[in-house]
N, C-alpha and C positions, 0 to 999 in steps of 0.2 A: 490356273492364274496361281502364281507363288505370293504368298504373303510375307512381309518382312515384320518382324516383331521390333518394335521401336520401344526403349525404355521409357516408361511414364514422363520422366523429367526431360527428356529430350522430346519426347512428343509434344508437351506443352509449350517448349520453345519454339518448335516448328510451327504449332497452331499460332502462337503469338506473332510471329514472323509473317506468317500467311494472311492474318487479320491487319497487320501494319500494312501489308502489300495492298489489301483491298481498300484500306482508308487511303493509301497512297495514291490509288488509281483515282478515286474521286477527287481527292486533293490535286492531283495533277491536271484532271480535266477542268477543275474550276480554274487554276492558275494558267493553264495553256489557252483555255477559252477565252479568258479575259486579255491575256496576251496577244493572241491573234486578232481579236476585235480591236484593241488599241492600236496594234501596228496598221491594221488596214484603214483604220480613220486618220492615219498619219503621225501617229506619236512614235517617236524613236524607240528602238527595241530595249534600251536599257530601263528607261522609265516604264516602259509597258511591262517589263518583266518585274520591276519592283511592285508596281500596283498589283498585278496578278498574284505575285506572292504574299502580298499583305492581305488579300482577301481570303487567299487559301488557308492562311495560318488558322484562321478562326474555325474553319472547317476540320483542320488536321486536330487542334486541340480538342475540340467537342467530342470527336469520335475515337481520338486516342485515349482521352481521359475517361469516357464512358465504356468504349469496347476493348480496347486493346490492353491499356496498362491500368486497369480497374483498381480502385482504391478500396481493397475489401476491408481493411481495418479502419478507414477513415482518418488515417494519419496526415494526408497532404492537404496544403491549404491551396485551394483552387486557383487564387490569383498568383500565388508564387510559381505554381506548376505552370499557368499561362504565361508568365514572363519566361521561365526557364524554356518552355516551348517555343516562344518567339525566338529567343536568342540562339537555340539550337538550329532551328529552321533558317535564322537569318546568316549563320555561319555558311550554310550552303545554298540557301535559297537567294540570298542577295550578293553575298561576297564571291564564293566560289562560282555560282551559277553565272554570274555577269562577267566573271575573269574568264570562263570557258566560252561564254556567248561571243565575247570579243575575239577570242582565238579562233573559234569555229568559223564566224562571219568574215572578220577582217584579214585573217592569215590564210584560211585553207577554203575562202569563197563559199561555203557552206550556206545555203538559204536560211535566212533568218527565222522560216516557220519550221526549219527541221532541226536547227541547233539545240533548242531546250530539250528534245527528245533524247538526243545523243547525252546531253548532261545527266539523264536520269541513271546511266550506269554507274556515274561516279557519285551522285548525290544521295541515292536511296540508302545504300548500306552505311554510309556516314550519318544520315538522318535516324535510321533505326538505331544504331548503337549509341548516339547522344541522347535520344529520346529514353532508351530502356534504362541506361546506366547514370542518366543523369536528370533529366528533366521530370520523369516519371518515377523515379527511385522512391520507395518507401523509405521512411526513417528506420 
């Protein structure tokens, strides 16, 4: 088996992205589970998505703050970071996600339980970059 030697700084960035992905999986399970539950009880897919998103942001903030973008020097103010996290996720989780949902469901006829999964291809990379370079950026 061939081992690839990855420079330390690139290894750290890769590990951080993998951690973000793991947090994202739990976050998306919470969001998607809430979404599916709500549409199955008759709520329209847009408010279902907004409610699922809102609940999942708390999960994302906790784990990203503690596990992915840890504050080793204590320079971040938690509530400012939470607001930035919410804004960062809102751009993709509410605005972009709902636009894409409408496109997938209304234009392409993709089932409303499948459309949010397709959205992940677009939203995950954007979320990582906005969180890394803005929401959790150390001073």
